[in-house]
Each structure stands twice: as structure tokens, then as C-alpha cells.
C-alpha positions as CSV (number, residue, x, y, z in Angstrom):
1,M,87.1,102.4,67.0
2,T,87.0,105.5,64.9
3,V,83.3,105.8,64.1
4,P,80.6,105.0,66.6
5,P,78.4,102.1,65.5
6,L,75.2,104.2,65.8
7,D,74.3,107.8,65.7
8,L,71.6,108.5,68.4
9,G,70.8,111.8,66.8
10,P,68.0,110.7,64.5
11,Q,66.1,109.0,67.3
12,T,66.7,111.9,69.8
13,R,65.2,114.2,67.1
14,V,62.2,111.9,66.8
15,I,61.6,112.3,70.6
16,A,62.1,116.0,70.5
17,L,59.5,116.4,67.7
18,L,57.0,114.3,69.6
19,A,57.6,116.3,72.8
20,E,57.2,119.6,70.9
21,R,53.7,118.6,69.8
22,V,52.5,117.6,73.3
23,T,49.9,120.0,74.5
24,D,49.5,121.1,78.1
25,E,46.1,119.4,78.1
26,Q,47.8,116.0,77.3
27,L,50.2,116.1,80.2
28,G,47.8,114.0,82.4
29,N,47.1,111.4,79.6
30,T,47.7,107.8,80.5
31,T,50.7,106.1,78.9
32,P,51.5,102.4,78.5
33,C,53.5,102.8,81.8
34,P,50.5,103.1,84.1
35,E,52.5,104.9,86.9
36,Y,53.8,107.4,84.4
37,P,51.2,109.8,82.8
38,V,52.6,111.9,80.0
39,R,54.2,114.5,82.2
40,N,56.1,111.8,84.1
41,M,57.1,110.1,80.9
42,L,58.5,113.4,79.7
43,G,60.3,113.7,83.1
44,H,61.7,110.2,82.7
45,L,62.9,111.0,79.2
46,L,64.6,114.1,80.5
47,G,66.2,112.2,83.3
48,L,67.4,109.3,81.2
49,A,68.7,111.7,78.5
50,A,70.8,113.5,81.2
51,A,72.0,110.2,82.7
52,F,73.0,108.6,79.4
53,R,74.6,111.9,78.2
54,D,76.8,111.9,81.3
55,A,77.4,108.1,81.0
56,G,78.6,108.7,77.4
57,R,80.9,111.5,78.6
58,K,82.1,109.3,81.5
59,D,81.0,112.2,83.8
60,L,79.9,110.1,86.7
61,G,77.9,111.6,89.5
62,A,74.3,112.3,90.6
63,T,72.8,111.8,87.2
64,T,74.5,108.4,86.6
65,D,74.3,107.1,90.2
66,T,70.5,107.4,90.8
67,P,68.4,104.3,90.0
68,P,65.4,105.3,87.8
69,T,63.0,103.7,90.4
70,D,64.0,106.0,93.2
71,S,61.2,108.5,92.5
72,V,58.6,109.3,89.9
73,P,60.1,111.8,87.6
74,D,58.3,115.0,86.7
75,I,58.9,118.0,84.5
76,G,59.6,121.6,85.5
77,P,58.3,124.8,84.0
78,D,61.2,124.9,81.4
79,W,60.9,121.4,80.1
80,R,60.0,122.5,76.6
81,E,63.4,124.1,76.2
82,E,65.3,121.7,78.4
83,L,64.3,118.4,76.9
84,P,65.4,119.1,73.3
85,K,68.7,120.6,74.6
86,V,69.5,117.5,76.7
87,L,68.5,115.2,73.9
88,D,70.9,117.0,71.6
89,E,73.7,116.7,74.2
90,L,72.9,113.0,74.6
91,A,73.4,112.4,70.9
92,E,76.5,114.5,70.8
93,A,78.1,112.6,73.7
94,W,77.7,109.2,71.9
95,R,79.2,110.6,68.7
96,D,82.6,110.4,70.5
97,P,84.0,106.9,69.9
98,A,85.4,106.9,73.4
99,A,81.9,106.8,74.8
100,W,81.5,103.3,73.5
101,T,84.7,101.9,75.1
102,G,85.6,101.2,78.7
103,M,83.2,101.2,81.6
104,T,80.7,103.8,82.6
105,R,77.6,104.0,84.8
106,A,73.9,104.7,84.4
107,G,71.0,104.1,86.8
108,G,73.6,103.3,89.5
109,V,74.8,100.3,87.5
110,D,78.4,100.0,86.2
111,L,78.4,98.7,82.6
112,P,80.5,98.7,79.4
113,G,80.1,101.7,77.3
114,E,78.6,99.8,74.4
115,V,76.0,98.2,76.7
116,A,75.1,101.7,78.1
117,A,74.6,102.9,74.5
118,A,72.3,99.9,73.8
119,V,70.2,100.6,76.9
120,A,70.0,104.3,75.9
121,V,68.8,103.4,72.4
122,D,66.2,101.0,73.8
123,E,64.9,103.6,76.2
124,L,64.6,106.2,73.5
125,V,62.8,103.9,71.0
126,V,60.4,102.3,73.5
127,H,59.5,105.5,75.4
128,G,59.2,107.4,72.2
129,W,56.4,105.0,71.3
130,D,54.9,105.4,74.8
131,L,54.8,109.2,74.3
132,A,53.4,108.9,70.8
133,V,50.6,106.6,71.5
134,A,49.6,108.4,74.7
135,T,49.3,111.7,72.8
136,G,47.8,110.3,69.6
137,Q,50.8,111.0,67.4
138,P,52.2,108.8,64.6
139,Y,55.5,107.2,65.5
140,D,58.3,106.5,63.0
141,P,61.4,105.7,65.0
142,D,64.9,105.9,63.4
143,P,65.3,102.5,61.6
144,A,68.9,102.0,62.8
145,A,67.8,102.7,66.4
146,L,64.8,100.5,66.1
147,R,67.0,97.6,64.9
148,A,69.5,98.2,67.7
149,A,66.7,98.3,70.3
150,H,65.1,95.1,69.0
151,D,68.5,93.3,69.0
152,F,69.2,94.4,72.5
153,L,65.7,93.3,73.7
154,Q,66.0,90.0,71.8
155,A,69.4,89.2,73.4
156,S,67.8,89.5,76.8
157,A,64.7,87.5,76.0
158,D,65.9,84.4,77.8
159,D,67.3,86.2,80.9
160,P,65.1,85.2,83.9
161,S,65.8,88.6,85.6
162,R,64.6,90.6,82.6
163,D,61.0,90.8,83.8
164,A,62.0,93.0,86.7
165,I,63.2,95.6,84.2
166,F,60.9,95.1,81.2
167,G,57.9,93.2,82.3
168,P,56.8,89.8,80.8
169,I,57.2,89.4,77.1
170,V,54.0,90.0,75.1
171,P,53.7,87.4,72.3
172,V,53.8,89.0,68.9
173,P,53.7,87.2,65.5
174,E,57.1,86.6,64.0
175,N,56.0,88.3,60.8
176,A,54.8,91.5,62.7
177,P,56.5,94.8,62.0
178,L,59.9,95.1,63.7
179,L,58.5,97.9,66.0
180,D,55.7,95.6,67.2
181,R,58.2,92.8,67.9
182,A,60.5,95.1,69.9
183,L,57.5,96.4,71.8
184,G,56.4,92.9,72.7
185,L,59.9,92.1,73.9
186,S,59.8,95.2,76.1
187,G,56.6,93.9,77.7
188,R,54.2,96.2,75.8
189,K,51.1,95.4,73.8
190,P,51.7,96.9,70.3
191,G,47.9,97.7,69.9
192,W,47.8,99.6,73.2
193,T,45.4,102.6,73.3
194,P,44.7,105.1,76.2
């Protein structure tokens, strides 16, 4: 493989722009993940960006070994500078074709590089929407990332163990926009409001 199948950069930029517009007053807003208000969703995005950056680099350690359910993530005082930096590093790590090959680890789970990339894209697309709707922002994910996230979620639709990760599938009409179909597959209601 000489060219990675997907550049994560356009979607990481979408997340960075959404985060940049979050006001301090919105940090306590409810998100579609009830246990994660906005500040914890931002903390989750920061943690997953670091974990999947290191998974792409095959730099395995604390960031890649910790399951996301071990604690509720939070942000520190420098999150506004730290999050865009780590998102850029995540995108850069997956521009290396070697990131997509062989085995790596994320969330304490060993998985093939290409699967880790698919999980990262899904997380960025779905949690980007979570952040946008929780803070009243329009959401326009990168089309290639959205397609990849939908395909990843669709491939796991019949897996009985998927509900432990995503939650039960929310039925969405087949002719609904691709984002709504992906959200339904992730266990979210596309029309969710705070």
C-alpha cells in the first residue's frame, strides 16, 4: 500500500472547528451520551485522538492500553490548545501507509491497523455530531469519513455483541441522509436535541 485509503485530516479539522466554537458556558450541556456532558465529550475526543494517534504510530503504551470505559474523561485548562494539536497528530499518523498494515492496539484491544483506522473514523464522525448538536452548531462531516463510518457501522449491524459498544440500532428510513443512517446504526436518534 503506497497511499492510505482515507485521509483523516478533513474530519479532524471538522472536530477542531466545532471545538473552537464551544463556549465555556456550554461545557456543562447535555450530549446524546447522557453520561458525557460537553466537557467530558471533549475529554473523550482528546483521549481517543491520542490513543488512535499512537495506534497509528504503533507506539503502544498507556494511551493505547486503557479501555475508554475505565473513567469518565475530562478536559484540563489547556484543552483549547491541546485538542487541535492532538487531532492534527492523529491525522498525520494515519497518512503513513504503514499505520494501516499489521497489528496495533487501541482501547486495550489488539486489532489490525485498517480496523483501528475504521474505529477512529467512526468515533470522529459520530462524536463530532454529538458535540455539534449539544452546542447548537451545524454539522457537515467529511463525506469520505462519513461513508467509511457508515460502512463500518453497517458491517457490524448483525453482530450480537455490538450493542455493548454502540447501543441498540435506532431504525432510520432507508432513504434518510447517510449521516442519519450512520447515527441510527450507532444507536443514536438523528433528531436528538438537548
